[in-house]
C-alpha positions in Angstrom: -65.9 -104.7 -38.5 -63.9 -101.5 -39.6 -60.4 -101.7 -37.4 -60.9 -97.4 -36.4 -57.5 -97.2 -34.6 -55.4 -96.5 -38.0 -57.9 -93.8 -38.7 -57.2 -92.6 -35.6 -54.8 -89.4 -35.7 -53.4 -86.8 -37.9 -53.7 -87.7 -41.8 -52.9 -85.5 -43.5 -54.1 -84.0 -47.3 -51.1 -85.2 -49.9 -49.7 -82.3 -52.0 -49.7 -82.4 -56.0 -45.5 -83.2 -57.2 -44.9 -81.6 -60.9 -41.5 -81.3 -62.3 -40.5 -78.4 -64.0 -42.2 -78.8 -67.0 -45.7 -79.4 -65.3 -46.6 -83.3 -65.7 -46.8 -85.0 -62.6 -43.3 -86.0 -60.9 -43.2 -90.0 -59.6 -40.0 -89.3 -57.9 -41.1 -86.6 -56.4 -44.5 -87.9 -54.8 -41.7 -91.1 -53.3 -39.9 -88.6 -51.4 -42.4 -86.7 -50.4 -44.1 -89.8 -49.4 -41.1 -90.9 -47.4 -41.0 -87.5 -45.8 -44.7 -87.7 -44.8 -43.7 -91.5 -43.2 -40.9 -89.6 -40.8 -43.1 -86.9 -39.2 -45.1 -89.3 -37.7 -48.2 -89.1 -38.9 -51.2 -91.1 -39.0 -51.8 -91.5 -42.9 -52.1 -89.4 -46.3 -55.2 -88.6 -48.0 -54.2 -88.8 -51.5 -55.8 -87.3 -54.7 -58.0 -84.5 -52.9 -57.8 -81.0 -52.7 -54.5 -80.6 -52.1 -53.5 -82.7 -54.6 -55.1 -80.1 -57.2 -57.2 -83.8 -58.3 -60.0 -81.7 -60.3 -56.5 -80.5 -62.8 -55.6 -83.9 -63.1 -56.1 -86.3 -65.5 -57.6 -90.1 -64.7 -54.0 -90.9 -65.7 -52.0 -88.4 -63.6 -54.5 -89.3 -60.2 -53.2 -92.7 -60.5 -49.2 -92.7 -60.9 -49.8 -90.3 -58.1 -51.3 -93.2 -56.0 -49.1 -95.7 -57.6 -46.0 -93.9 -56.1 -47.4 -93.1 -52.9 -48.4 -96.7 -52.1 -45.0 -98.0 -53.5 -43.6 -95.9 -50.4 -46.5 -96.1 -47.8 -48.2 -99.1 -47.6 -47.5 -101.2 -44.7 -46.5 -98.0 -43.0 -49.3 -95.8 -43.1 -52.6 -95.5 -44.0 -53.4 -94.8 -47.4 -56.8 -92.8 -47.7 -57.8 -92.1 -51.6 -59.6 -89.5 -53.7 -61.1 -91.3 -56.1 -64.3 -88.1 -57.2 -64.6 -87.4 -60.6 -67.3 -85.3 -62.1 -68.6 -88.6 -63.8 -69.2 -92.0 -62.0 -67.4 -94.2 -65.1 -63.9 -92.8 -64.4 -65.0 -92.4 -60.8 -65.6 -95.9 -60.7 -61.8 -96.9 -63.0 -60.6 -95.1 -60.1 -61.9 -96.9 -57.5 -61.3 -100.2 -58.9 -57.5 -99.3 -59.4 -57.3 -97.8 -55.9 -58.4 -101.1 -54.7 -56.0 -103.2 -56.4 -53.0 -101.3 -54.6 -54.3 -101.7 -51.1 -55.8 -98.6 -50.5 -57.1 -98.5 -47.1 -59.8 -96.0 -47.9 -61.4 -94.4 -50.9 -62.9 -91.3 -50.8 -65.8 -88.8 -52.7 -67.0 -85.3 -53.2 -70.6 -85.4 -54.1 -71.7 -84.5 -58.4 -70.4 -80.7 -58.7 -71.8 -78.2 -60.8 -74.9 -79.5 -61.9 -77.2 -79.7 -58.8 -78.3 -83.0 -58.4 -81.1 -84.3 -55.7 -79.9 -86.6 -52.9 -80.8 -90.3 -54.2 -79.0 -88.9 -57.4 -76.2 -88.4 -54.8 -76.6 -91.5 -53.5 -76.4 -93.4 -56.9 -72.9 -91.9 -58.0 -71.5 -92.8 -54.5 -72.9 -96.5 -54.2 -71.7 -96.7 -58.4 -68.6 -95.8 -56.9 -67.7 -98.3 -53.8 -69.4 -101.5 -55.6 -66.4 -100.9 -57.8 -64.2 -101.5 -55.1 -65.8 -103.7 -52.9 -63.7 -104.9 -50.4 -62.6 -101.0 -49.3 -63.9 -98.6 -47.2 -66.0 -95.5 -48.0 -65.9 -92.0 -46.9 -68.1 -89.4 -47.9 -65.8 -85.6 -48.1 -68.5 -83.4 -47.1 -67.2 -80.0 -48.3 -70.0 -78.1 -49.3 -68.5 -74.5 -50.0 -66.4 -75.8 -52.2 -69.2 -78.6 -54.2 -71.7 -76.7 -53.5 -73.6 -79.3 -52.4 -73.9 -79.7 -48.3 -74.2 -83.6 -46.7 -77.5 -83.8 -44.7 -78.9 -86.0 -42.0 -81.7 -88.3 -44.1 -78.5 -89.0 -46.7 -75.7 -90.2 -44.6 -78.4 -92.5 -43.3 -79.0 -93.7 -46.5 -75.4 -94.1 -47.8 -74.7 -95.6 -44.6 -77.2 -98.4 -45.6 -73.9 -99.8 -47.6 -71.5 -101.7 -45.0 -68.9 -100.1 -47.0 -69.7 -96.8 -45.5 -67.6 -95.6 -42.7 -67.9 -92.2 -42.5 -67.5 -88.2 -43.1 -64.9 -86.4 -44.1 -66.3 -83.2 -42.4 -64.2 -80.5 -44.0 -68.1 -77.5 -43.0 -67.7 -74.9 -40.6 -69.9 -75.8 -38.5 -68.3 -78.3 -35.6 -71.9 -79.9 -34.8 -72.3 -81.8 -37.9 -68.9 -83.4 -36.4 -72.0 -84.3 -34.0 -74.9 -85.2 -36.2 -72.5 -87.4 -38.6 -71.5 -89.3 -35.3 -74.9 -89.7 -33.9 -75.6 -91.7 -37.0 -73.0 -94.1 -36.1 -70.4 -92.7 -38.6 -66.6 -92.0 -38.0 -66.0 -88.4 -38.3 -62.6 -86.7 -39.5 -62.6 -83.1 -38.4 -61.4 -81.0 -41.9 -61.0 -77.2 -41.5 -57.7 -77.5 -40.4 -58.1 -73.6 -38.1 -60.6 -75.7 -36.0 -59.1 -79.2 -35.7 -59.3 -78.9 -32.0 -62.9 -78.5 -31.6 -63.8 -80.8 -34.0 -61.4 -84.4 -31.8 -63.3 -82.3 -28.9 -66.5 -83.0 -30.4 -65.8 -86.2 -31.0 -63.6 -86.9 -34.6 -61.9 -89.9 -34.8 -59.1 -87.8 -36.7 -58.1 -84.6 -38.6 -57.6 -84.6 -42.8 -56.0 -81.3 -43.3 -54.3 -79.7 -46.5 -52.2 -77.1 -44.1 -51.1 -80.1 -42.0 -48.3 -81.3 -44.2 -46.7 -77.6 -43.8 -46.2 -78.0 -40.0 -46.8 -82.0 -39.6 -45.2 -81.6 -36.1 -47.1 -78.9 -34.6 -50.8 -80.9 -36.1 -49.7 -84.1 -34.0 -48.7 -82.3 -30.9 -51.9 -80.7 -30.9 -53.6 -84.5 -31.6 -51.6 -86.0 -29.1 -52.1 -83.0 -26.1 -55.8 -83.6 -26.8 -55.8 -87.2 -26.1 -53.6 -86.2 -23.4 -56.6 -83.7 -22.0 -54.2 -81.3 -22.1 -56.1 -78.6 -23.8 -54.7 -75.7 -22.8 -50.9 -76.2 -24.8 -53.5 -77.3 -27.1 -55.2 -74.5 -27.8 -51.8 -72.1 -28.2 -50.6 -74.1 -30.8 -54.0 -74.0 -32.4 -53.3 -70.2 -32.5 -50.3 -70.8 -33.8 -51.2 -72.6 -36.7 -53.7 -70.9 -37.6 -52.0 -67.6 -37.6 -49.2 -69.5 -40.2 -52.3 -70.7 -42.5 -53.8 -66.6 -42.2 -50.5 -65.7 -43.2 -50.2 -68.6 -46.5 -53.1 -67.4 -47.7 -52.1 -63.5 -47.8 -49.8 -63.7 -50.8 -50.5 -63.9 -54.6 -49.8 -66.7 -54.9 -52.1 -70.8 -54.7 -51.7 -71.1 -50.9 -51.1 -74.9 -52.0 -47.6 -72.6 -53.5 -46.6 -70.8 -50.6 -46.8 -74.5 -48.7 -44.8 -76.4 -51.0 -41.7 -72.9 -51.9 -42.4 -73.2 -47.7 -41.5 -76.9 -47.5 -39.1 -76.7 -50.4 -37.0 -73.9 -47.4 -37.5 -76.2 -45.2 -35.6 -79.3 -46.8 -38.6 -81.0 -48.2 -38.3 -82.2 -52.1 -38.9 -79.7 -53.7 -42.9 -80.4 -55.3 -42.8 -77.7 -58.0 -45.5 -75.2 -58.3 -49.3 -75.4 -59.0 -51.3 -76.5 -61.6 -52.7 -73.7 -64.2 -55.7 -71.8 -63.3 -54.4 -71.8 -59.8 -52.2 -68.9 -59.5 -48.5 -69.0 -59.4 -46.0 -67.1 -57.0 -44.9 -63.8 -57.6 -42.1 -62.1 -56.0 -43.4 -60.3 -53.4 -45.1 -63.3 -52.4 -41.4 -64.8 -51.3 -41.0 -62.9 -48.4 -44.2 -63.9 -46.9 -43.1 -67.7 -47.4 -40.5 -66.8 -45.7 -41.9 -65.5 -42.7 -44.5 -68.5 -43.1 -40.7 -70.6 -43.0 -39.5 -68.5 -39.5 -43.2 -68.6 -37.6 -43.5 -72.3 -38.5 -39.9 -73.0 -37.1 -40.6 -71.2 -34.2 -43.3 -73.2 -32.7 -41.6 -76.5 -33.7 -39.1 -75.3 -31.5 -41.4 -74.1 -28.9 -43.9 -77.3 -28.6 -42.5 -80.0 -30.6 
């Protein structure tokens, strides 16, 4: 039986940590992990979009996960995204993640080629077979993957006893209700609608901007569980405004977040990896605005 409680709560998506030469910085990975532990989050989602996984090699992704687990094992729930755009590499990462003792592995569908549902199911089941003792989570993000999870495909996947749920980053919150009706645990994906997802029955949330303001998302989650939707909505609206501001610069949003975190005393995670756009001079005043907005909201609600 799956321990659902370990998946209840706020699970930030871990950011890629680079040194000055653009290489994975193991010590920064460990420092960032310790920082998240100090913020009271439930877990970490490692190697996903926020981790810039599609721009990293298998070896780099292993190195990141190894250093996260060195700090987080036994302290946080760790979900490792292990999908590559071929089955063999995905299986290698799945087996590696299981060897480290992660709580779950997760995977987007294959991208680029438009595969039929039975081929997608085989892709997911093959990587699950490489980690036979580890929970498996489907990552549904159709706006980026170009493939939408369907009820029949989820029903097929749930025949695999290791498949426990869906990280749902599609925008319609009704999808959460559909996946739950099939018996899946569901994680809300779109950060801008965490409250909506929780009200629709999401077990927890996994998000790419949670790491920029973890205190606010933890507070929001606690308020929803306590039934104080009015205050939770105030925080959600403030978080949305911060997200819009983070997305208003020239540089990639994750680069904006890393710079904001650095200014707030978080370990230096470096920049982003090309072809993601680095920050330019005009972005830094925007980052300062974001920092001020985050700090004001934390002071008000936390």
